[in-house]
C-alpha positions in Angstrom: 30.1 -11.5 74.0 27.6 -9.4 75.8 28.8 -7.5 78.9 28.2 -9.4 82.2 25.8 -7.6 84.4 25.5 -8.3 88.1 22.7 -10.6 89.5 19.6 -8.6 90.0 19.8 -9.4 93.8 23.4 -7.9 94.1 23.6 -5.1 96.5 26.9 -3.3 96.1 25.8 -0.5 98.7 25.3 -3.4 101.4 28.8 -4.5 101.0 30.0 -1.1 101.2 28.0 -0.7 104.4 29.3 -4.3 105.7 32.9 -2.9 105.2 32.1 0.3 106.9 30.7 -1.6 109.9 33.7 -3.9 109.9 36.0 -1.1 110.1 34.0 0.8 112.8 34.1 -2.4 114.9 37.7 -2.9 114.5 38.5 0.7 115.6 36.3 0.1 118.8 38.0 -3.2 119.5 41.6 -1.8 119.1 40.9 1.0 121.5 39.7 -1.7 124.0 42.6 -3.7 123.4 45.1 -0.9 124.0 43.4 -0.4 127.3 44.1 -4.1 128.4 47.2 -3.3 130.4 47.6 0.0 132.6 46.6 2.6 129.8 43.4 4.6 130.3 41.4 6.0 127.6 42.8 9.5 127.6 46.3 7.7 127.1 45.3 6.3 123.7 46.5 8.0 120.5 44.1 8.2 117.5 47.0 7.3 115.3 47.7 4.1 117.2 44.1 2.9 117.4 43.8 3.4 113.6 47.0 1.7 112.9 45.9 -1.3 115.2 42.5 -1.4 113.3 44.4 -1.5 110.1 43.4 1.8 108.7 45.1 5.1 108.2 44.3 8.0 110.6 42.3 9.9 108.1 39.9 7.0 107.7 39.2 7.2 111.6 37.2 10.4 110.9 34.8 8.5 108.4 33.7 6.5 111.5 34.3 8.9 114.7 34.5 12.8 114.5 36.9 12.3 117.7 38.4 9.9 120.1 36.0 11.3 122.8 33.1 10.1 120.3 34.4 6.7 120.3 34.7 6.6 124.0 31.0 7.6 124.2 30.0 4.7 122.0 32.1 2.3 124.3 30.1 3.6 127.1 26.7 2.9 125.5 28.0 -0.6 124.3 29.0 -1.3 128.0 25.5 -0.8 129.6 22.9 -1.2 126.6 22.9 -4.9 126.4 23.4 -5.3 130.2 20.4 -3.4 131.1 18.2 -5.4 128.8 19.7 -8.5 130.3 19.0 -7.5 133.6 15.5 -6.2 132.8 14.7 -9.6 131.5 15.9 -11.6 134.4 14.0 -9.2 136.8 10.6 -10.2 135.1 11.1 -13.9 135.9 9.1 -15.3 138.8 11.3 -16.8 141.2 11.5 -16.5 145.2 13.7 -13.4 146.1 16.6 -15.4 147.3 16.8 -17.2 143.9 16.5 -14.0 142.0 19.2 -12.6 143.9 21.5 -15.4 143.3 20.6 -15.7 139.6 21.1 -11.8 139.1 24.4 -12.1 140.7 25.6 -15.0 138.4 24.1 -13.4 135.4 25.7 -9.9 136.1 29.1 -11.1 136.9 29.0 -13.8 134.1 28.3 -10.7 131.7 31.3 -8.8 133.2 33.7 -11.8 132.3 32.3 -12.0 128.8 32.8 -8.3 128.4 36.0 -7.9 130.2 37.4 -5.3 128.3 34.4 -3.0 128.3 34.4 -3.3 132.1 38.1 -2.5 132.3 37.1 0.7 130.3 34.5 1.6 132.6 36.4 0.9 135.9 39.2 2.9 134.7 37.3 5.9 133.3 34.4 6.1 136.0 36.7 8.3 138.3 39.2 9.8 135.9 40.1 10.6 132.3 37.7 12.6 130.0 35.1 14.5 131.9 32.3 13.9 129.0 33.1 10.2 129.3 33.2 10.1 133.2 29.8 12.1 133.3 28.3 9.5 130.6 29.3 6.6 132.5 27.9 8.4 135.9 24.5 8.9 133.9 24.3 5.3 133.0 24.8 4.2 136.5 22.0 6.6 137.7 19.7 5.1 135.3 20.6 1.7 136.3 20.0 2.6 140.0 16.9 4.3 139.2 15.5 1.1 137.2 16.6 -1.0 140.4 14.8 1.2 142.7 11.6 1.1 140.7 11.8 -2.7 140.8 12.5 -2.5 144.6 9.3 -0.6 144.9 7.2 -3.5 143.6 8.9 -6.0 146.0 6.7 -7.2 149.0 7.8 -5.7 152.3 8.9 -2.3 150.9 5.6 -0.5 151.4 7.0 1.5 154.2 10.2 2.7 152.4 10.0 6.0 150.5 11.1 6.5 147.2 14.1 8.5 148.2 15.2 5.6 150.5 14.6 3.1 147.7 17.1 5.0 145.7 19.6 4.8 148.7 18.9 1.2 148.8 19.3 0.6 145.2 22.6 2.6 145.4 24.0 0.3 148.1 23.2 -2.6 145.8 24.9 -0.9 142.8 28.1 -0.3 144.9 28.1 -3.8 146.0 27.9 -5.1 142.6 30.5 -2.7 141.4 33.0 -3.8 143.9 32.3 -7.4 142.9 33.0 -6.4 139.4 36.5 -5.0 140.3 37.2 -8.2 142.2 36.2 -10.2 139.1 38.3 -8.5 136.9 41.4 -8.8 139.1 40.7 -12.6 139.4 42.1 -15.3 137.1 39.0 -16.4 135.1 40.5 -19.9 135.6 40.4 -19.7 139.2 36.7 -20.9 139.7 36.7 -21.3 143.5 37.8 -17.5 143.7 35.0 -16.7 141.4 32.4 -18.8 143.2 33.7 -17.0 146.6 33.0 -13.7 145.0 29.5 -14.6 143.9 28.8 -16.3 147.1 29.7 -13.1 149.2 28.0 -10.8 146.8 24.8 -12.9 147.0 25.0 -12.6 150.9 25.8 -9.0 150.8 22.8 -8.3 148.7 20.4 -10.5 150.6 21.5 -8.8 153.9 20.7 -5.4 152.2 17.2 -6.7 151.0 16.6 -8.1 154.4 17.2 -4.7 156.1 15.2 -3.1 153.5 12.1 -5.2 154.3 11.9 -4.0 157.9 13.0 -0.2 157.2 10.5 2.4 157.9 11.1 5.6 156.4 10.6 8.9 158.2 7.1 10.0 158.1 5.7 6.5 157.0 
């Protein structure tokens, strides 16, 4: 009987890549799960993360050179899709009032869907590893800068300097950051409480934008 050969369309390399991708994902998810409670990222053990992911510690290094490198990937994951989601939303043609409301609902909905990522960000933003903290700050600065650029295109901000627009964007980001913490501390099944957070955040942001529309920067 002639030896069997794999079908011509078989791609063993692809299976290896898929296994590698699954293991990498398992390590990231294991780290997030271990931070579900009170643990911060700096409290995590490489050995425990590997064990939780179902691999031996030596296998960890096939995917990440260090725990810090894994943390940097989590930072990127936490912001990458969110930035694109908010960019897409900001291109919609709706009255400002409705854009604010929709933006708040979209953002906080994203927070709920990616709870563990945002718990990680909330814990590491002001403590833990310096490189991870700095990476989070850079992402927040990028988010703020993009928002300031959008505000410059908003009717009524023609007399606001670029520096003041960045300050206004910073106020918006701080307001949303507080709302994020409130959502993370609220039972997701408590719809009344979630709705109240959305309502309050919506009103706070519209107050900020109303002030921005009549603000005149020095020298303007």
